[in-house]
N, C-alpha and C positions, 0 to 999 in steps of 0.2 A: 442937480446934485449928483446924479449917476454919471453924467458926462465928466464932471469935475473929478470924481473918484477914479474913473477910468484913465483920465489924463495923468493924474497923480501916480497911479500904479504903473502906467507905461513909462513915465520918467524915472520912477524908482527902479524898475526892471532894467532900463537902459543904463542907469548909473551903476548898478551892481555888475552888469555884464561888462561895462567898460573897465571897472576896477579889476575884475577877474582877468580880463584879457591884458590889462596893462601891468599885471604882476611881474615884478622884476625877475629876469632869468640871468643865469650866469654859469660859471664852470660847475657849480654844484648840480646843475641839471644835466650835465653830460656824465653818463655812467659807463664804467668799464667792467665788463664781465669776461672772465677767462675760464675756459675748461680744457682739460686734457682730452684730446680726441681719441686716444688709444693707439694712434698711429706712431710709427717710428721712422725717422728719416736719418740715414747715416748714423744709426745707433743713438740718436737723440729723440726724446719724446716730442710729439707734436702737440701744439696748443692752438685753440681757436679763440680769438678775442672779438668781442662784440662791443662796439662803441654806439651808445644810444643817446639820443637827444630827448629828454623827458619834458622839455619846455614846449609850450604851444607855439613859440616863435622859432623861426629858423635861426641857426647859428652858423657862422663861417669862421675861417681861420682858426680852426680848433687845433691847438698845439698840445701834444702829450710829451711828458718826460720819457725818453726812451734810450738814452745813452748809445746811440748808433744803431739800434735795432739788430741785435745779434741773432742770426738764423743760418742754419745750414741748408735750408730750402729757400728758393726765391720767394720774395714777398712783393706783390704787385705795387709798384710805386704810385699808381693812380689811387690806391686805397690808403696807404700810409708810406711816408717817405722821410728819411732823416734830412734835416735842414742844417744841422750843426752837430757838434759832439754830444749834445744833451737832449735836443728836442726833435720831434717828428711832427709833421703836419698831416692831418687826416683829410682824405678826399681832395687832395690838391688845393685845399683852401676854399673849395666851393661850398655852397649852401648845404646845410644838413637840416632838412625840414623838421618841424616838430613831430615827434613820434618816430623819426627815421632811425634805422639801424645800419651800421656799416660793419662788415666782418672781414677779418683776415686771419691767416694761419701762419705760424712760424714754428720752427723746430730748434730747440736749444737744450742744453743740459738741465737747466732749471727754469721755472717760469719767471718772466720778467714783470716788473711793476710798470704800469703805464698811467701815472697820475696826470690829471688834466692840469696844464699850466695856464692856458688862457684860451679865450674864444671871443668872437664878436657877435653880439646878439642883434638880430634884425627884426624889430617889431614894427 
């Protein structure tokens, strides 16, 4: 009886773990936080943007709406790069592991919005 109960509990625990790990992820798990750094570049305020993957699964091909990414200071294209007139790709399209953060700075007259357009979830 005790062995049967242990087997049942083990199967139940594995089922719950599998369901939790298989929880769907998507663009809602990519968060964008932006703060003013206090720095000024060519008379424009500087902002720091943090792109975070809150999903346990890695995500790749993360595209943000950026309208060309206006900035008077250089922005590292390995971190974020415009791909057309509306979208930018984060991290050259590479994997962003679960819990990972990617940061970049830019300087412009006003803060820009960076809504997530799409991503590819890899579980």
